C-alpha positions in Angstrom: -15.0 -0.9 -13.7 -15.5 0.1 -10.2 -12.8 1.2 -7.8 -13.5 -1.9 -5.7 -12.3 -4.0 -8.6 -8.7 -2.7 -8.1 -7.9 -5.4 -5.6 -8.3 -8.2 -8.1 -7.9 -7.1 -11.7 -9.6 -9.2 -14.3 -7.6 -12.1 -15.7 -8.0 -13.1 -19.4 -9.7 -16.4 -19.9 -6.3 -18.1 -20.8 -4.7 -16.7 -17.6 -1.9 -14.9 -19.5 -2.8 -11.3 -18.7 -4.4 -9.1 -16.1 -6.2 -6.0 -17.4 -5.6 -2.7 -15.7 -7.4 0.4 -17.0 -8.0 -1.4 -20.3 -4.4 -2.5 -20.9 -3.1 -6.0 -20.9 -0.2 -6.8 -18.5 1.4 -10.2 -18.4 0.3 -12.2 -15.4 2.8 -14.2 -13.3 3.6 -17.7 -14.5 0.9 -19.9 -12.9 3.3 -22.9 -12.9 5.4 -21.3 -10.1 5.1 -23.1 -6.8 3.1 -21.0 -4.4 6.0 -20.6 -1.9 8.3 -19.5 -4.7 5.7 -17.1 -6.1 5.2 -15.5 -2.7 9.0 -15.3 -2.2 9.3 -13.4 -5.5 6.3 -11.1 -4.8 7.9 -10.3 -1.4 11.2 -9.4 -3.2 9.3 -7.3 -5.8 7.5 -5.3 -3.1 10.7 -4.8 -1.2 12.4 -3.6 -4.3 9.6 -1.2 -5.1 9.8 0.2 -1.6 13.5 0.6 -2.1 12.9 2.5 -5.4 10.7 5.0 -3.6 13.0 5.4 -0.7 16.0 6.0 -3.0 14.2 8.4 -5.1 12.9 10.4 -2.1 16.5 10.6 -0.9 17.8 11.6 -4.3 20.2 8.6 -4.4 20.5 7.8 -8.1 22.8 4.8 -7.6 20.5 3.2 -5.0 17.5 3.9 -7.3 19.2 2.2 -10.2 20.0 -0.8 -8.1 16.4 -1.0 -6.8 15.0 -0.7 -10.3 17.3 -3.6 -11.3 15.9 -5.6 -8.4 12.3 -4.9 -9.5 13.3 -6.0 -13.0 14.9 -9.2 -11.8 11.8 -10.1 -9.7 9.4 -9.4 -12.5 11.6 -11.6 -14.8 11.5 -14.4 -12.3 7.7 -14.1 -11.9 7.4 -14.3 -15.7 5.9 -10.9 -16.1 8.9 -9.7 -18.2 11.2 -11.5 -20.6 10.2 -14.4 -22.8 6.6 -15.4 -22.4 6.1 -18.3 -20.0 3.6 -20.1 -22.3 5.0 -22.4 -25.0 2.3 -22.5 -27.7 4.0 -19.8 -29.8 1.2 -17.2 -29.2 2.5 -13.7 -29.4 3.1 -11.6 -26.3 0.5 -8.8 -26.2 1.9 -7.2 -23.0 1.0 -3.5 -22.6 -1.4 -3.5 -25.5 -5.0 -2.3 -25.2 -7.4 -5.1 -24.6 -10.0 -3.6 -26.9 -7.4 -3.8 -29.8 -6.4 -7.4 -29.2 -7.7 -10.9 -29.6 -9.3 -10.4 -26.2 -11.5 -7.5 -27.5 -14.8 -9.5 -27.4 -14.1 -10.9 -24.0 -13.1 -7.5 -22.7 -16.1 -5.8 -24.1 -18.4 -8.3 -22.4 -16.5 -7.7 -19.1 -16.9 -3.9 -19.5 -20.6 -4.3 -20.3 -21.2 -6.6 -17.3 -19.5 -4.1 -15.0 -21.4 -1.2 -16.5 -24.7 -3.0 -16.1 -23.8 -4.0 -12.5 -23.1 -0.3 -11.6 -26.5 0.8 -12.9 
């Protein structure tokens, strides 16, 4: 994939995962109301900034609190914790797409992007 694709990582056909550098990462729950989702994304970004600031300052307690805030935001978004889907399908978070049930889809995606870059 090209660097310009970084702004919008591919989403699996079922909408459960985004793919970053070939790895599946659980997508946010699409059933969240847009305003609630934006609120949680804003909280996540603020917490990530707080992690960086605390780590630059060498403040272990503040870093731990900020990491906890990141975790809570990701849980609320559905990116961590129990899967947000209810059909019993396993959670493949952090697995390589090429070694998953998405392998054929991912290979076609890679091939398309390779062909487009030629």
